[in-house]
All heavy atoms as TSV, in Angstrom:
chain	resi	resn	atom	element	x	y	z
A	1	MET	N	N	-41.614	27.637	24.349
A	1	MET	CA	C	-41.186	26.980	23.101
A	1	MET	C	C	-39.679	27.202	22.848
A	1	MET	O	O	-39.215	28.355	22.805
A	1	MET	CB	C	-41.992	27.647	21.937
A	1	MET	CG	C	-41.772	26.878	20.658
A	1	MET	SD	S	-43.211	27.131	19.550
A	1	MET	CE	C	-42.647	28.417	18.500
A	2	GLN	N	N	-38.914	26.122	22.740
A	2	GLN	CA	C	-37.466	26.207	22.616
A	2	GLN	C	C	-37.127	25.702	21.196
A	2	GLN	O	O	-37.211	24.485	20.953
A	2	GLN	CB	C	-36.764	25.367	23.689
A	2	GLN	CG	C	-36.929	25.885	25.058
A	2	GLN	CD	C	-36.259	24.939	26.080
A	2	GLN	OE1	O	-35.762	23.920	25.717
A	2	GLN	NE2	N	-36.253	25.378	27.312
A	3	LEU	N	N	-36.717	26.578	20.341
A	3	LEU	CA	C	-36.425	26.219	18.946
A	3	LEU	C	C	-35.001	25.745	18.711
A	3	LEU	O	O	-34.682	24.836	17.952
A	3	LEU	CB	C	-36.669	27.384	18.002
A	3	LEU	CG	C	-38.177	27.810	17.901
A	3	LEU	CD1	C	-38.272	29.057	17.018
A	3	LEU	CD2	C	-39.004	26.707	17.405
A	4	ALA	N	N	-34.037	26.330	19.519
A	4	ALA	CA	C	-32.649	26.060	19.327
A	4	ALA	C	C	-32.099	24.904	20.163
A	4	ALA	O	O	-30.953	24.609	20.147
A	4	ALA	CB	C	-31.782	27.252	19.629
A	5	ARG	N	N	-32.994	24.155	20.846
A	5	ARG	CA	C	-32.616	23.045	21.762
A	5	ARG	C	C	-31.832	21.918	20.984
A	5	ARG	O	O	-30.948	21.370	21.571
A	5	ARG	CB	C	-33.828	22.525	22.432
A	5	ARG	CG	C	-33.510	21.485	23.453
A	5	ARG	CD	C	-34.691	21.173	24.347
A	5	ARG	NE	N	-34.287	20.190	25.288
A	5	ARG	CZ	C	-34.809	19.020	25.426
A	5	ARG	NH1	N	-35.894	18.690	24.723
A	5	ARG	NH2	N	-34.410	18.121	26.318
A	6	LYS	N	N	-32.277	21.586	19.811
A	6	LYS	CA	C	-31.785	20.403	19.120
A	6	LYS	C	C	-30.561	20.676	18.195
A	6	LYS	O	O	-30.115	19.825	17.424
A	6	LYS	CB	C	-32.907	19.763	18.273
A	6	LYS	CG	C	-32.665	18.312	17.953
A	6	LYS	CD	C	-33.894	17.671	17.487
A	6	LYS	CE	C	-33.811	16.418	16.806
A	6	LYS	NZ	N	-32.981	15.426	17.411
A	7	ALA	N	N	-29.970	21.854	18.362
A	7	ALA	CA	C	-28.909	22.296	17.413
A	7	ALA	C	C	-27.770	21.271	17.320
A	7	ALA	O	O	-27.355	20.926	16.205
A	7	ALA	CB	C	-28.351	23.656	17.809
A	8	HIS	N	N	-27.163	20.886	18.479
A	8	HIS	CA	C	-25.971	19.990	18.386
A	8	HIS	C	C	-26.170	18.708	19.142
A	8	HIS	O	O	-25.264	18.194	19.743
A	8	HIS	CB	C	-24.794	20.707	18.933
A	8	HIS	CG	C	-24.410	21.940	18.132
A	8	HIS	ND1	N	-24.107	21.917	16.791
A	8	HIS	CD2	C	-24.329	23.247	18.472
A	8	HIS	CE1	C	-23.882	23.141	16.369
A	8	HIS	NE2	N	-24.031	23.931	17.355
A	9	ARG	N	N	-27.427	18.163	19.087
A	9	ARG	CA	C	-27.711	16.892	19.815
A	9	ARG	C	C	-26.837	15.739	19.215
A	9	ARG	O	O	-26.464	14.872	19.998
A	9	ARG	CB	C	-29.153	16.535	19.683
A	9	ARG	CG	C	-30.063	17.293	20.677
A	9	ARG	CD	C	-29.777	16.710	22.086
A	9	ARG	NE	N	-30.513	17.508	23.055
A	9	ARG	CZ	C	-31.604	17.119	23.653
A	9	ARG	NH1	N	-32.204	15.945	23.239
A	9	ARG	NH2	N	-32.196	17.843	24.540
A	10	ASN	N	N	-26.574	15.784	17.941
A	10	ASN	CA	C	-25.744	14.711	17.289
A	10	ASN	C	C	-24.263	15.151	17.226
A	10	ASN	O	O	-23.553	14.455	16.558
A	10	ASN	CB	C	-26.338	14.428	15.894
A	10	ASN	CG	C	-27.731	13.825	15.956
A	10	ASN	OD1	O	-27.965	13.072	16.887
A	10	ASN	ND2	N	-28.525	14.189	15.071
A	11	GLY	N	N	-23.900	16.159	17.881
A	11	GLY	CA	C	-22.509	16.600	17.847
A	11	GLY	C	C	-22.174	17.413	16.625
A	11	GLY	O	O	-22.938	17.453	15.646
A	12	ILE	N	N	-21.036	18.069	16.589
A	12	ILE	CA	C	-20.553	18.821	15.478
A	12	ILE	C	C	-19.497	17.901	14.839
A	12	ILE	O	O	-18.480	17.650	15.405
A	12	ILE	CB	C	-19.886	20.129	15.903
A	12	ILE	CG1	C	-20.922	20.986	16.701
A	12	ILE	CG2	C	-19.417	20.922	14.695
A	12	ILE	CD1	C	-20.374	22.184	17.380
A	13	ARG	N	N	-19.789	17.461	13.637
A	13	ARG	CA	C	-18.924	16.508	12.951
A	13	ARG	C	C	-17.967	17.209	12.031
A	13	ARG	O	O	-18.280	18.176	11.395
A	13	ARG	CB	C	-19.748	15.512	12.131
A	13	ARG	CG	C	-20.675	14.679	12.983
A	13	ARG	CD	C	-21.028	13.409	12.266
A	13	ARG	NE	N	-21.814	12.501	13.104
A	13	ARG	CZ	C	-23.115	12.494	13.089
A	13	ARG	NH1	N	-23.811	13.258	12.290
A	13	ARG	NH2	N	-23.752	11.619	13.931
A	14	LYS	N	N	-16.712	16.635	12.044
A	14	LYS	CA	C	-15.677	17.153	11.107
A	14	LYS	C	C	-16.029	16.631	9.737
A	14	LYS	O	O	-16.605	15.499	9.602
A	14	LYS	CB	C	-14.296	16.629	11.502
A	14	LYS	CG	C	-13.720	17.193	12.693
A	14	LYS	CD	C	-12.357	16.665	12.904
A	14	LYS	CE	C	-11.695	17.241	14.137
A	14	LYS	NZ	N	-10.346	16.660	14.333
A	15	PRO	N	N	-15.681	17.352	8.666
A	15	PRO	CA	C	-15.877	16.760	7.357
A	15	PRO	C	C	-14.926	15.569	7.161
A	15	PRO	O	O	-13.821	15.537	7.645
A	15	PRO	CB	C	-15.500	17.898	6.345
A	15	PRO	CG	C	-14.673	18.828	7.190
A	15	PRO	CD	C	-15.108	18.673	8.613
A	16	THR	N	N	-15.443	14.482	6.516
A	16	THR	CA	C	-14.650	13.299	6.339
A	16	THR	C	C	-13.491	13.608	5.424
A	16	THR	O	O	-13.596	14.246	4.400
A	16	THR	CB	C	-15.484	12.165	5.701
A	16	THR	OG1	O	-16.072	12.611	4.488
A	16	THR	CG2	C	-16.590	11.744	6.679
A	17	SER	N	N	-12.322	13.096	5.798
A	17	SER	CA	C	-11.120	13.303	4.977
A	17	SER	C	C	-11.065	12.346	3.856
A	17	SER	O	O	-11.427	11.149	3.998
A	17	SER	CB	C	-9.857	13.229	5.854
A	17	SER	OG	O	-9.771	11.897	6.388
A	18	GLN	N	N	-10.557	12.781	2.695
A	18	GLN	CA	C	-10.411	11.928	1.507
A	18	GLN	C	C	-9.090	11.189	1.599
A	18	GLN	O	O	-8.183	11.591	2.309
A	18	GLN	CB	C	-10.375	12.801	0.242
A	18	GLN	CG	C	-11.686	13.536	0.031
A	18	GLN	CD	C	-12.873	12.625	-0.138
A	18	GLN	OE1	O	-12.799	11.633	-0.877
A	18	GLN	NE2	N	-13.992	12.915	0.443
A	19	ARG	N	N	-8.996	10.041	0.907
A	19	ARG	CA	C	-7.760	9.211	1.002
A	19	ARG	C	C	-6.567	9.901	0.326
A	19	ARG	O	O	-5.531	9.946	0.897
A	19	ARG	CB	C	-8.069	7.914	0.229
A	19	ARG	CG	C	-6.880	6.976	0.378
A	19	ARG	CD	C	-7.258	5.614	-0.169
A	19	ARG	NE	N	-6.354	4.626	0.356
A	19	ARG	CZ	C	-6.414	3.306	0.022
A	19	ARG	NH1	N	-7.401	2.889	-0.744
A	19	ARG	NH2	N	-5.590	2.486	0.501
A	20	TYR	N	N	-6.805	10.530	-0.846
A	20	TYR	CA	C	-5.791	11.245	-1.525
A	20	TYR	C	C	-6.209	12.639	-1.749
A	20	TYR	O	O	-7.223	12.918	-2.354
A	20	TYR	CB	C	-5.438	10.619	-2.914
A	20	TYR	CG	C	-4.957	9.203	-2.809
A	20	TYR	CD1	C	-5.768	8.107	-3.204
A	20	TYR	CD2	C	-3.703	8.930	-2.311
A	20	TYR	CE1	C	-5.333	6.825	-3.088
A	20	TYR	CE2	C	-3.251	7.615	-2.186
A	20	TYR	CZ	C	-4.037	6.595	-2.580
A	20	TYR	OH	O	-3.613	5.332	-2.527
A	21	GLU	N	N	-5.358	13.584	-1.276
A	21	GLU	CA	C	-5.680	15.006	-1.459
A	21	GLU	C	C	-5.480	15.355	-2.890
A	21	GLU	O	O	-4.623	14.854	-3.609
A	21	GLU	CB	C	-4.754	15.814	-0.592
A	21	GLU	CG	C	-5.173	17.226	-0.395
A	21	GLU	CD	C	-4.306	17.983	0.642
A	21	GLU	OE1	O	-3.697	17.316	1.475
A	21	GLU	OE2	O	-4.227	19.251	0.556
A	22	SER	N	N	-6.303	16.268	-3.374
A	22	SER	CA	C	-6.285	16.714	-4.784
A	22	SER	C	C	-4.922	17.402	-5.098
A	22	SER	O	O	-4.412	18.096	-4.271
A	22	SER	CB	C	-7.321	17.714	-5.067
A	22	SER	OG	O	-7.188	18.282	-6.353
A	23	LEU	N	N	-4.355	17.149	-6.252
A	23	LEU	CA	C	-3.075	17.752	-6.697
A	23	LEU	C	C	-3.341	18.960	-7.654
A	23	LEU	O	O	-2.466	19.386	-8.314
A	23	LEU	CB	C	-2.221	16.707	-7.411
A	23	LEU	CG	C	-1.753	15.544	-6.518
A	23	LEU	CD1	C	-1.050	14.507	-7.315
A	23	LEU	CD2	C	-0.858	16.092	-5.398
A	24	LYS	N	N	-4.596	19.405	-7.610
A	24	LYS	CA	C	-4.972	20.545	-8.422
A	24	LYS	C	C	-4.210	21.807	-7.879
A	24	LYS	O	O	-4.252	22.081	-6.718
A	24	LYS	CB	C	-6.477	20.732	-8.259
A	24	LYS	CG	C	-7.100	21.686	-9.263
A	24	LYS	CD	C	-8.582	21.656	-9.048
A	24	LYS	CE	C	-9.294	22.506	-10.122
A	24	LYS	NZ	N	-10.741	22.449	-9.863
A	25	GLY	N	N	-3.600	22.487	-8.757
A	25	GLY	CA	C	-2.918	23.755	-8.387
A	25	GLY	C	C	-1.489	23.489	-7.898
A	25	GLY	O	O	-0.804	24.422	-7.510
A	26	VAL	N	N	-1.011	22.257	-8.007
A	26	VAL	CA	C	0.380	21.952	-7.626
A	26	VAL	C	C	1.278	22.236	-8.787
A	26	VAL	O	O	0.916	22.119	-9.935
A	26	VAL	CB	C	0.486	20.459	-7.108
A	26	VAL	CG1	C	1.906	20.089	-6.785
A	26	VAL	CG2	C	-0.429	20.259	-5.965
A	27	ASP	N	N	2.555	22.584	-8.490
A	27	ASP	CA	C	3.532	22.873	-9.518
A	27	ASP	C	C	3.707	21.805	-10.561
A	27	ASP	O	O	3.762	20.568	-10.232
A	27	ASP	CB	C	4.896	23.052	-8.813
A	27	ASP	CG	C	6.005	23.536	-9.776
A	27	ASP	OD1	O	5.709	24.196	-10.746
A	27	ASP	OD2	O	7.150	23.072	-9.535
A	28	THR	N	N	3.608	22.095	-11.866
A	28	THR	CA	C	3.623	21.120	-12.917
A	28	THR	C	C	4.911	20.378	-12.990
A	28	THR	O	O	4.959	19.114	-13.281
A	28	THR	CB	C	3.353	21.769	-14.225
A	28	THR	OG1	O	4.194	22.882	-14.479
A	28	THR	CG2	C	1.931	22.273	-14.323
A	29	LYS	N	N	6.008	21.034	-12.736
A	29	LYS	CA	C	7.365	20.383	-12.763
A	29	LYS	C	C	7.404	19.327	-11.642
A	29	LYS	O	O	7.876	18.166	-11.840
A	29	LYS	CB	C	8.439	21.392	-12.523
A	29	LYS	CG	C	9.844	20.955	-12.747
A	29	LYS	CD	C	10.806	22.096	-12.631
A	29	LYS	CE	C	12.257	21.634	-12.666
A	29	LYS	NZ	N	13.126	22.762	-12.454
A	30	PHE	N	N	6.831	19.669	-10.509
A	30	PHE	CA	C	6.777	18.642	-9.411
A	30	PHE	C	C	5.945	17.432	-9.755
A	30	PHE	O	O	6.349	16.312	-9.509
A	30	PHE	CB	C	6.285	19.299	-8.125
A	30	PHE	CG	C	6.061	18.420	-7.031
A	30	PHE	CD1	C	7.068	17.944	-6.269
A	30	PHE	CD2	C	4.767	17.951	-6.697
A	30	PHE	CE1	C	6.944	17.062	-5.235
A	30	PHE	CE2	C	4.558	17.105	-5.681
A	30	PHE	CZ	C	5.573	16.589	-4.907
A	31	LEU	N	N	4.762	17.737	-10.370
A	31	LEU	CA	C	3.867	16.663	-10.746
A	31	LEU	C	C	4.501	15.642	-11.760
A	31	LEU	O	O	4.381	14.458	-11.686
A	31	LEU	CB	C	2.551	17.186	-11.306
A	31	LEU	CG	C	1.637	17.824	-10.291
A	31	LEU	CD1	C	0.423	18.409	-11.013
A	31	LEU	CD2	C	1.129	16.834	-9.257
A	32	ARG	N	N	5.194	16.268	-12.720
A	32	ARG	CA	C	5.840	15.506	-13.737
A	32	ARG	C	C	6.906	14.528	-13.099
A	32	ARG	O	O	6.975	13.345	-13.397
A	32	ARG	CB	C	6.476	16.395	-14.801
A	32	ARG	CG	C	7.115	15.716	-15.958
A	32	ARG	CD	C	7.592	16.725	-16.923
A	32	ARG	NE	N	8.624	16.238	-17.884
A	32	ARG	CZ	C	8.272	15.520	-18.915
A	32	ARG	NH1	N	7.037	15.339	-19.281
A	32	ARG	NH2	N	9.229	15.161	-19.744
A	33	ASN	N	N	7.701	15.112	-12.231
A	33	ASN	CA	C	8.733	14.341	-11.592
A	33	ASN	C	C	8.106	13.273	-10.669
A	33	ASN	O	O	8.579	12.135	-10.604
A	33	ASN	CB	C	9.612	15.260	-10.756
A	33	ASN	CG	C	10.764	14.517	-10.200
A	33	ASN	OD1	O	11.476	13.827	-10.896
A	33	ASN	ND2	N	11.074	14.658	-8.915
A	34	LEU	N	N	7.009	13.565	-10.068
A	34	LEU	CA	C	6.316	12.644	-9.181
A	34	LEU	C	C	5.801	11.428	-10.004
A	34	LEU	O	O	5.939	10.269	-9.567
A	34	LEU	CB	C	5.054	13.340	-8.585
A	34	LEU	CG	C	4.229	12.539	-7.544
A	34	LEU	CD1	C	5.054	12.356	-6.248
A	34	LEU	CD2	C	2.957	13.279	-7.209
A	35	ARG	N	N	5.297	11.657	-11.231
A	35	ARG	CA	C	4.869	10.609	-12.071
A	35	ARG	C	C	6.015	9.669	-12.454
A	35	ARG	O	O	5.903	8.457	-12.348
A	35	ARG	CB	C	4.236	11.169	-13.394
A	35	ARG	CG	C	2.779	11.452	-13.270
A	35	ARG	CD	C	2.065	11.377	-14.600
A	35	ARG	NE	N	2.820	11.753	-15.794
A	35	ARG	CZ	C	2.891	12.909	-16.342
A	35	ARG	NH1	N	2.226	13.948	-15.770
A	35	ARG	NH2	N	3.588	13.165	-17.427
A	36	PHE	N	N	7.147	10.230	-12.796
A	36	PHE	CA	C	8.311	9.420	-13.164
A	36	PHE	C	C	8.786	8.650	-11.998
A	36	PHE	O	O	9.227	7.464	-12.109
A	36	PHE	CB	C	9.448	10.293	-13.740
A	36	PHE	CG	C	9.185	10.748	-15.145
A	36	PHE	CD1	C	9.072	12.056	-15.432
A	36	PHE	CD2	C	8.978	9.881	-16.175
A	36	PHE	CE1	C	8.834	12.520	-16.681
A	36	PHE	CE2	C	8.694	10.245	-17.476
A	36	PHE	CZ	C	8.685	11.673	-17.737
A	37	ALA	N	N	8.784	9.280	-10.803
A	37	ALA	CA	C	9.296	8.608	-9.634
A	37	ALA	C	C	8.404	7.337	-9.301
A	37	ALA	O	O	8.926	6.323	-8.958
A	37	ALA	CB	C	9.292	9.589	-8.411
A	38	LYS	N	N	7.084	7.576	-9.404
A	38	LYS	CA	C	6.160	6.439	-9.141
A	38	LYS	C	C	6.386	5.305	-10.191
A	38	LYS	O	O	6.359	4.143	-9.803
A	38	LYS	CB	C	4.704	6.921	-9.260
A	38	LYS	CG	C	4.236	7.711	-7.994
A	38	LYS	CD	C	2.809	8.127	-8.190
A	38	LYS	CE	C	2.312	8.902	-6.969
A	38	LYS	NZ	N	0.939	9.336	-7.170
A	39	LYS	N	N	6.570	5.721	-11.472
A	39	LYS	CA	C	6.715	4.722	-12.492
A	39	LYS	C	C	7.964	3.887	-12.290
A	39	LYS	O	O	7.999	2.654	-12.357
A	39	LYS	CB	C	6.833	5.516	-13.827
A	39	LYS	CG	C	7.095	4.625	-15.097
A	39	LYS	CD	C	7.210	5.511	-16.274
A	39	LYS	CE	C	7.567	4.721	-17.483
A	39	LYS	NZ	N	7.666	5.623	-18.662
A	40	HIS	N	N	9.113	4.580	-11.944
A	40	HIS	CA	C	10.364	3.895	-11.830
A	40	HIS	C	C	10.469	3.142	-10.443
A	40	HIS	O	O	11.375	2.284	-10.271
A	40	HIS	CB	C	11.535	4.776	-12.055
A	40	HIS	CG	C	11.566	5.307	-13.462
A	40	HIS	ND1	N	11.737	4.437	-14.531
A	40	HIS	CD2	C	11.305	6.527	-14.027
A	40	HIS	CE1	C	11.701	5.164	-15.672
A	40	HIS	NE2	N	11.458	6.398	-15.414
A	41	ASN	N	N	9.657	3.501	-9.528
A	41	ASN	CA	C	9.639	2.830	-8.230
A	41	ASN	C	C	9.101	1.414	-8.404
A	41	ASN	O	O	9.511	0.516	-7.651
A	41	ASN	CB	C	8.789	3.598	-7.254
A	41	ASN	CG	C	9.038	3.246	-5.813
A	41	ASN	OD1	O	10.128	2.763	-5.503
A	41	ASN	ND2	N	8.120	3.499	-4.972
A	42	LYS	N	N	8.210	1.206	-9.323
A	42	LYS	CA	C	7.652	-0.109	-9.582
A	42	LYS	C	C	8.641	-1.153	-10.074
A	42	LYS	O	O	8.561	-2.280	-9.829
A	42	LYS	CB	C	6.483	-0.007	-10.541
A	42	LYS	CG	C	5.302	0.699	-10.030
A	42	LYS	CD	C	4.194	0.764	-11.002
A	42	LYS	CE	C	2.961	1.505	-10.448
A	42	LYS	NZ	N	1.933	1.724	-11.433
A	43	LYS	N	N	9.658	-0.652	-10.815
A	43	LYS	CA	C	10.659	-1.555	-11.382
A	43	LYS	C	C	11.446	-2.240	-10.251
A	43	LYS	O	O	11.712	-3.414	-10.345
A	43	LYS	CB	C	11.695	-0.722	-12.226
A	43	LYS	CG	C	11.139	-0.334	-13.567
A	43	LYS	CD	C	12.183	0.384	-14.367
A	43	LYS	CE	C	11.659	0.804	-15.690
A	43	LYS	NZ	N	12.647	1.523	-16.513
A	44	GLY	N	N	11.849	-1.519	-9.242
A	44	GLY	CA	C	12.528	-2.131	-8.128
A	44	GLY	C	C	11.665	-3.128	-7.332
A	44	GLY	O	O	12.122	-4.167	-6.845
A	45	LEU	N	N	10.385	-2.759	-7.256
A	45	LEU	CA	C	9.442	-3.640	-6.495
A	45	LEU	C	C	9.326	-4.983	-7.188
A	45	LEU	O	O	9.231	-5.994	-6.517
A	45	LEU	CB	C	8.076	-3.008	-6.397
A	45	LEU	CG	C	7.954	-1.888	-5.341
A	45	LEU	CD1	C	6.556	-1.237	-5.445
A	45	LEU	CD2	C	8.173	-2.423	-3.969
A	46	LYS	N	N	9.304	-5.014	-8.513
A	46	LYS	CA	C	9.214	-6.255	-9.261
A	46	LYS	C	C	10.359	-7.199	-8.906
A	46	LYS	O	O	10.173	-8.402	-8.720
A	46	LYS	CB	C	9.093	-6.008	-10.731
A	46	LYS	CG	C	7.773	-5.567	-11.232
A	46	LYS	CD	C	7.724	-5.453	-12.758
A	46	LYS	CE	C	6.368	-5.001	-13.244
A	46	LYS	NZ	N	6.360	-4.875	-14.704
A	47	ALA	N	N	11.546	-6.619	-8.945
A	47	ALA	CA	C	12.760	-7.463	-8.629
A	47	ALA	C	C	12.774	-7.988	-7.205
A	47	ALA	O	O	13.065	-9.162	-7.004
A	47	ALA	CB	C	14.035	-6.601	-8.872
A	48	VAL	N	N	12.343	-7.161	-6.262
A	48	VAL	CA	C	12.235	-7.584	-4.858
A	48	VAL	C	C	11.195	-8.708	-4.742
A	48	VAL	O	O	11.431	-9.744	-4.062
A	48	VAL	CB	C	11.914	-6.363	-3.986
A	48	VAL	CG1	C	11.532	-6.873	-2.555
A	48	VAL	CG2	C	12.996	-5.430	-3.907
A	49	ARG	N	N	10.065	-8.542	-5.351
A	49	ARG	CA	C	9.011	-9.554	-5.289
A	49	ARG	C	C	9.478	-10.946	-5.858
A	49	ARG	O	O	9.259	-11.983	-5.352
A	49	ARG	CB	C	7.772	-9.067	-5.965
A	49	ARG	CG	C	6.989	-8.079	-5.178
A	49	ARG	CD	C	5.664	-7.796	-5.794
A	49	ARG	NE	N	4.962	-6.772	-5.016
A	49	ARG	CZ	C	4.352	-5.767	-5.625
A	49	ARG	NH1	N	4.257	-5.644	-6.907
A	49	ARG	NH2	N	3.765	-4.848	-4.870
A	50	ARG	N	N	10.180	-10.782	-6.992
A	50	ARG	CA	C	10.688	-12.009	-7.714
A	50	ARG	C	C	11.709	-12.773	-6.773
A	50	ARG	O	O	11.650	-13.973	-6.670
A	50	ARG	CB	C	11.363	-11.625	-9.015
A	50	ARG	CG	C	11.468	-12.759	-10.007
A	50	ARG	CD	C	12.050	-12.296	-11.362
A	50	ARG	NE	N	11.331	-11.192	-11.923
A	50	ARG	CZ	C	11.885	-10.022	-12.268
A	50	ARG	NH1	N	13.157	-9.854	-12.129
A	50	ARG	NH2	N	11.180	-9.099	-12.882
A	51	ALA	N	N	12.571	-12.001	-6.114
A	51	ALA	CA	C	13.565	-12.554	-5.205
A	51	ALA	C	C	12.917	-13.225	-4.036
A	51	ALA	O	O	13.257	-14.345	-3.636
A	51	ALA	CB	C	14.514	-11.512	-4.770
A	52	LYS	N	N	11.889	-12.582	-3.496
A	52	LYS	CA	C	11.111	-13.154	-2.293
A	52	LYS	C	C	10.452	-14.423	-2.723
A	52	LYS	O	O	10.440	-15.420	-1.937
A	52	LYS	CB	C	10.166	-12.148	-1.811
A	52	LYS	CG	C	10.724	-11.108	-0.854
A	52	LYS	CD	C	9.672	-10.276	-0.230
A	52	LYS	CE	C	10.227	-9.190	0.661
A	52	LYS	NZ	N	9.198	-8.360	1.247
A	53	ARG	N	N	9.846	-14.448	-3.924
A	53	ARG	CA	C	9.172	-15.652	-4.391
A	53	ARG	C	C	10.150	-16.789	-4.592
A	53	ARG	O	O	9.798	-17.921	-4.123
A	53	ARG	CB	C	8.397	-15.327	-5.733
A	53	ARG	CG	C	7.222	-16.130	-5.909
A	53	ARG	CD	C	6.438	-15.743	-7.182
A	53	ARG	NE	N	6.093	-14.350	-7.327
A	53	ARG	CZ	C	6.461	-13.615	-8.372
A	53	ARG	NH1	N	7.036	-14.091	-9.421
A	53	ARG	NH2	N	6.094	-12.318	-8.363
A	54	ALA	N	N	11.254	-16.575	-5.093
A	54	ALA	CA	C	12.287	-17.606	-5.312
A	54	ALA	C	C	12.764	-18.133	-3.942
A	54	ALA	O	O	12.943	-19.361	-3.778
A	54	ALA	CB	C	13.442	-17.064	-6.148
A	55	GLU	N	N	12.929	-17.189	-3.031
A	55	GLU	CA	C	13.435	-17.576	-1.697
A	55	GLU	C	C	12.387	-18.483	-0.990
A	55	GLU	O	O	12.713	-19.454	-0.383
A	55	GLU	CB	C	13.705	-16.324	-0.863
A	55	GLU	CG	C	14.333	-16.563	0.471
A	55	GLU	CD	C	14.512	-15.296	1.251
A	55	GLU	OE1	O	15.085	-14.380	0.667
A	55	GLU	OE2	O	14.076	-15.227	2.423
A	56	ALA	N	N	11.148	-18.070	-1.057
A	56	ALA	CA	C	10.079	-18.807	-0.429
A	56	ALA	C	C	9.928	-20.224	-1.061
A	56	ALA	O	O	9.670	-21.191	-0.377
A	56	ALA	CB	C	8.697	-18.073	-0.587
A	57	ALA	N	N	10.139	-20.305	-2.407
A	57	ALA	CA	C	10.020	-21.578	-3.049
A	57	ALA	C	C	11.165	-22.521	-2.599
A	57	ALA	O	O	11.006	-23.682	-2.444
A	57	ALA	CB	C	10.068	-21.399	-4.557
A	58	ALA	N	N	12.375	-21.921	-2.365
A	58	ALA	CA	C	13.490	-22.750	-1.949
A	58	ALA	C	C	13.304	-23.261	-0.518
A	58	ALA	O	O	13.674	-24.375	-0.199
A	58	ALA	CB	C	14.758	-21.875	-2.043
A	59	VAL	N	N	12.694	-22.454	0.334
A	59	VAL	CA	C	12.416	-22.822	1.691
A	59	VAL	C	C	11.345	-23.954	1.774
A	59	VAL	O	O	11.437	-24.899	2.555
A	59	VAL	CB	C	12.050	-21.587	2.609
A	59	VAL	CG1	C	11.599	-22.043	3.964
A	59	VAL	CG2	C	13.277	-20.646	2.653
A	60	ALA	N	N	10.304	-23.763	0.959
A	60	ALA	CA	C	9.167	-24.666	1.002
A	60	ALA	C	C	9.461	-26.022	0.382
A	60	ALA	O	O	8.853	-27.041	0.826
A	60	ALA	CB	C	7.995	-24.034	0.213
A	61	ALA	N	N	10.437	-26.107	-0.517
A	61	ALA	CA	C	10.748	-27.373	-1.143
A	61	ALA	C	C	11.453	-28.296	-0.193
A	61	ALA	O	O	12.396	-27.835	0.504
A	61	ALA	CB	C	11.570	-27.151	-2.424
A	62	PRO	N	N	11.173	-29.578	-0.187
A	62	PRO	CA	C	11.885	-30.494	0.721
A	62	PRO	C	C	13.318	-30.688	0.209
A	62	PRO	O	O	13.528	-30.578	-1.026
A	62	PRO	CB	C	11.105	-31.788	0.671
A	62	PRO	CG	C	10.324	-31.673	-0.602
A	62	PRO	CD	C	10.082	-30.231	-0.893
A	63	PRO	N	N	14.275	-31.034	1.056
A	63	PRO	CA	C	15.672	-31.248	0.585
A	63	PRO	C	C	15.677	-32.451	-0.364
A	63	PRO	O	O	15.003	-33.474	-0.155
A	63	PRO	CB	C	16.429	-31.525	1.865
A	63	PRO	CG	C	15.418	-31.835	2.911
A	63	PRO	CD	C	14.103	-31.190	2.460
A	64	ALA	N	N	16.553	-32.386	-1.329
A	64	ALA	CA	C	16.657	-33.458	-2.333
A	64	ALA	C	C	17.652	-34.523	-1.880
A	64	ALA	O	O	18.737	-34.751	-2.460
A	64	ALA	CB	C	17.087	-32.867	-3.726
A	65	VAL	N	N	17.420	-35.160	-0.762
A	65	VAL	CA	C	18.255	-36.219	-0.203
A	65	VAL	C	C	17.597	-37.563	-0.295
A	65	VAL	O	O	16.356	-37.600	0.109
A	65	VAL	CB	C	18.689	-35.846	1.245
A	65	VAL	CG1	C	19.529	-36.988	1.869
A	65	VAL	CG2	C	19.395	-34.510	1.326
A	66	ALA	N	N	18.194	-38.616	-0.703
A	66	ALA	CA	C	17.620	-39.927	-0.773
A	66	ALA	C	C	17.329	-40.398	0.646
A	66	ALA	O	O	18.185	-40.289	1.567
A	66	ALA	CB	C	18.509	-40.856	-1.542
A	67	PRO	N	N	16.123	-41.056	0.872
A	67	PRO	CA	C	15.879	-41.549	2.214
A	67	PRO	C	C	16.756	-42.779	2.588
A	67	PRO	O	O	17.118	-43.588	1.750
A	67	PRO	CB	C	14.400	-42.007	2.112
A	67	PRO	CG	C	14.195	-42.229	0.645
A	67	PRO	CD	C	15.057	-41.297	-0.097
A	68	ALA	N	N	17.129	-42.781	3.833
A	68	ALA	CA	C	17.999	-43.865	4.353
A	68	ALA	C	C	17.238	-45.147	4.402
A	68	ALA	O	O	16.077	-45.161	4.890
A	68	ALA	CB	C	18.566	-43.513	5.728
A	69	THR	N	N	17.803	-46.259	3.961
A	69	THR	CA	C	17.156	-47.559	3.975
A	69	THR	C	C	17.441	-48.228	5.318
A	69	THR	O	O	18.565	-48.182	5.812
A	69	THR	CB	C	17.573	-48.435	2.803
A	69	THR	OG1	O	18.970	-48.560	2.823
A	69	THR	CG2	C	17.131	-47.855	1.481
A	70	THR	N	N	16.413	-48.848	5.894
A	70	THR	CA	C	16.691	-49.581	7.145
A	70	THR	C	C	16.565	-51.050	6.926
A	70	THR	O	O	15.751	-51.544	6.090
A	70	THR	CB	C	15.640	-49.179	8.219
A	70	THR	OG1	O	14.342	-49.339	7.636
A	70	THR	CG2	C	15.764	-47.717	8.609
A	71	LYS	N	N	17.375	-51.858	7.569
A	71	LYS	CA	C	17.381	-53.312	7.412
A	71	LYS	C	C	16.969	-54.038	8.666
A	71	LYS	O	O	17.200	-53.637	9.742
A	71	LYS	CB	C	18.770	-53.816	7.021
A	71	LYS	CG	C	19.121	-53.382	5.612
A	71	LYS	CD	C	20.478	-53.917	5.199
A	71	LYS	CE	C	20.856	-53.543	3.858
A	71	LYS	NZ	N	22.094	-54.035	3.442
């Protein structure tokens, strides 16, 4: 009778990692600064997105030239 035979038949699995590590126990001054940095980082992103959207619209629009008439 073998009791320990099936111990690691399915392998030894690592614990699944979480997407964001907990910030519990991290320095409060650092956390406060991190919040402000994230908040103000969004302001720049909005301007960049707006510029890209305007650029894409300019490229997608056909040129405003009157078609040549043929006789």
